[in-house]
N, C-alpha and C positions, 0 to 999 in steps of 0.2 A: 242781210249781212252775211258774213263769212260763216259758212258751215262749221260745226263743231269739230275741233280737231285740225282744222285748217291753219297754216302758218300765217300770221297777220304780216302785211306788207310792211315796209320799212319807210319812214318819212326820215330824211337826213336833212339837218339844219347847220348851213356854215355861213359865214360871212366873209366877204372880199372887200379890198379897199377901194375899188372902182368898180363901175358898171362895166367897163370893157373885160375886166379879170373875170367878174360874174358870168358875162355872156360867154366868155371863152370856154369857161369850165362847164356851163351849162350845156352848151351845143356839143362840146367834145364828149362829154359823160354819155349823152343820147346818141351820137354817132358811134361810139364805141360800143354801144348796146349795154352799158352798165346802169343806166337809169332809163326808165320807161318815160319819164317826163322829168323836166327841170324848169322850175319857177324862178324869176328874178324879181325883187322887190327892192325898192328903196328910192332914194336914199333914207336909211334909217340912222338915229342918233345912239351910239352905243357908249356906255360909262362902265369903266371896268378897271381893276387894279394890275398894274403890270410892272415887274421889277419894282416894288415897294411904293409905286405912285400911283395916284387916281389920274386915269386918262380919259378923254372924251373924243371921239372920232366920229365921222360920217362914213358909214359902211353900207355895203349892199348885201342883203340876205339872198341865199341861193337855197331852195329846197328842192331836194332830189327825191324822186318817188323808185323804189327798187324793191324787187323780190327780196326775201328774207335771205336766202341762200347766196344771193349776188352781193350783199352789202359788204363782205370782207374785201372782194376785188374793187368794188367801188371806191372803199376808202382808200386803199393802196393806190389807185389810180389819181384820185383827187389829192391826197397827201403829197405824192410825188410832184404835183404840177401848181400846188397852192403857194402863194407868196408869202405867207405868215410862216413863222419858225414853229408856233404852235397854233396851229388852225382850230376854230370851233369845229367840233364834230359832235353833234348830238343826234342820237338816233331814237325814234319813237315807234313804237309797235302801233300799226294802224289797222283796224279792222276795216273791210271793204265788200262791196259786193262780189259774189262769185265772179260775176262777167268781168269787172273792172281788175279783179285780181288775176284773173286769166290773161287780161290784155297786157297787165304789167309784166307777168312771167313770160308771155310770147315776144316781149319786145328785147329780151335778152340776146345777145349775139351768141 
């Protein structure tokens, strides 16, 4: 696992309304050097409250892996291209092996 004092990686979770949108953000974030890896899963069933009512939608989950120092730029880039007015943006700190963490950091543009 990561050495003591090493900054954990960031796993970012967001959802998109269709596979095409998820694939475009996945490829674009990796091509831009903002995410080292992007994984698209779906469809998933999402149930949530929006503007006072309960909604249910089919969505696609996008998981982005990034270095901690690059997460703010990744957030700005994704939010500028995301089709939702209020995109899901959940960031998790993730411990990783030194080799994997180094690979993620080296993938930044």
